[in-house]
C-alpha positions in Angstrom: 85.5 -28.1 12.9 82.2 -26.5 12.0 81.6 -22.7 11.7 78.3 -20.9 11.8 78.0 -17.1 11.3 74.7 -15.2 11.3 73.7 -11.6 11.1 70.4 -10.5 12.6 68.7 -7.3 11.5 68.2 -6.0 15.1 71.5 -7.0 16.6 74.7 -4.9 16.2 77.1 -7.9 15.9 77.5 -11.1 14.0 76.7 -14.3 15.9 79.6 -16.7 15.5 79.7 -20.2 16.7 82.5 -22.7 16.2 81.9 -26.4 16.9 84.7 -28.9 17.4 84.6 -32.7 17.1 87.3 -35.0 18.6 86.7 -38.1 16.5 88.0 -41.5 17.7 87.1 -44.1 15.2 89.2 -47.0 16.4 90.6 -48.5 19.5 89.3 -49.0 23.0 87.8 -45.8 24.5 90.0 -44.0 27.0 89.1 -41.3 29.4 92.1 -39.4 28.0 90.1 -38.8 24.8 87.8 -36.5 26.8 90.8 -34.5 27.9 92.0 -34.3 24.3 88.6 -32.9 23.4 88.9 -30.4 26.3 91.8 -28.8 24.5 89.3 -27.7 21.8 87.5 -25.6 24.4 90.2 -23.0 24.1 88.7 -21.9 20.7 85.4 -23.7 20.3 81.9 -22.7 21.5 80.7 -26.3 21.4 82.9 -29.4 21.7 81.9 -33.0 21.2 83.6 -36.4 21.4 82.7 -38.9 18.6 83.1 -42.6 19.3 82.6 -45.7 17.2 81.3 -47.4 20.3 77.9 -46.8 21.9 77.9 -45.9 25.6 76.3 -49.3 26.2 79.5 -50.9 24.8 82.0 -48.9 26.8 81.9 -51.3 29.7 83.5 -50.3 33.0 84.8 -47.0 31.4 81.3 -45.8 30.6 80.7 -44.2 33.9 84.1 -42.4 34.1 84.0 -41.3 30.4 80.4 -40.1 30.6 81.1 -38.4 33.9 84.0 -36.4 32.4 82.0 -35.5 29.3 79.2 -34.2 31.5 81.6 -32.3 33.7 83.1 -30.5 30.7 79.6 -30.1 29.2 80.6 -31.7 26.0 78.5 -33.4 23.4 78.8 -37.1 22.7 78.1 -38.8 19.4 78.1 -42.5 18.3 79.1 -43.2 14.7 78.3 -46.6 13.2 79.7 -47.9 9.9 76.6 -49.4 8.2 78.6 -50.5 5.1 81.6 -49.3 3.1 79.7 -46.3 1.8 77.4 -45.4 4.7 78.2 -44.1 8.2 75.4 -43.1 10.6 75.9 -40.7 13.4 73.7 -40.5 16.5 73.8 -37.8 19.1 73.9 -39.1 22.7 74.5 -35.8 24.5 74.1 -32.3 23.3 77.2 -30.0 23.8 77.0 -27.1 26.1 78.0 -23.6 25.2 81.6 -22.3 26.1 83.0 -18.8 25.6 86.4 -18.8 24.0 88.6 -15.7 24.1 88.3 -13.6 21.0 92.0 -13.9 20.1 91.8 -17.7 20.2 88.6 -17.7 18.2 90.2 -15.5 15.6 93.1 -17.9 15.3 90.7 -20.9 14.9 88.7 -19.1 12.1 92.0 -18.2 10.4 93.0 -21.9 10.4 89.6 -22.9 9.2 89.8 -20.8 6.1 93.6 -21.3 5.5 93.0 -23.3 2.3 89.6 -21.9 1.3 89.8 -18.4 -0.2 86.3 -18.7 -1.6 84.9 -19.6 1.8 86.9 -16.8 3.5 85.4 -14.3 1.0 81.9 -15.5 1.7 82.5 -15.4 5.5 83.8 -11.8 5.3 80.7 -10.9 3.3 78.6 -12.1 6.2 80.5 -10.3 9.0 80.6 -6.9 7.2 
């Protein structure tokens, strides 16, 4: 999960954006993975599926998986292990913007900072 919070001098509210990544590093791609990512839409503004196979390598599933990703307006990333110490990530599709309910967003932010009191303190400083 990624969290971005900004305050602008001429806006009365904080701009908050939560990004979510469903990472599938192993196994044959399945259309069900898109639906697992869809569950993130409850609390994320932008959701992406990250695969270790490029769309060109998806075979017969490519059309179905890409169709579902586009239908949900998700992002798609391809991650490649270059060596034991280097992983490269390439964006294939940019995620669209979703609007989660404030209560669900609050719960996600609470989970995000559950083990990070310093980060929570910094975040609260931004939103005040």
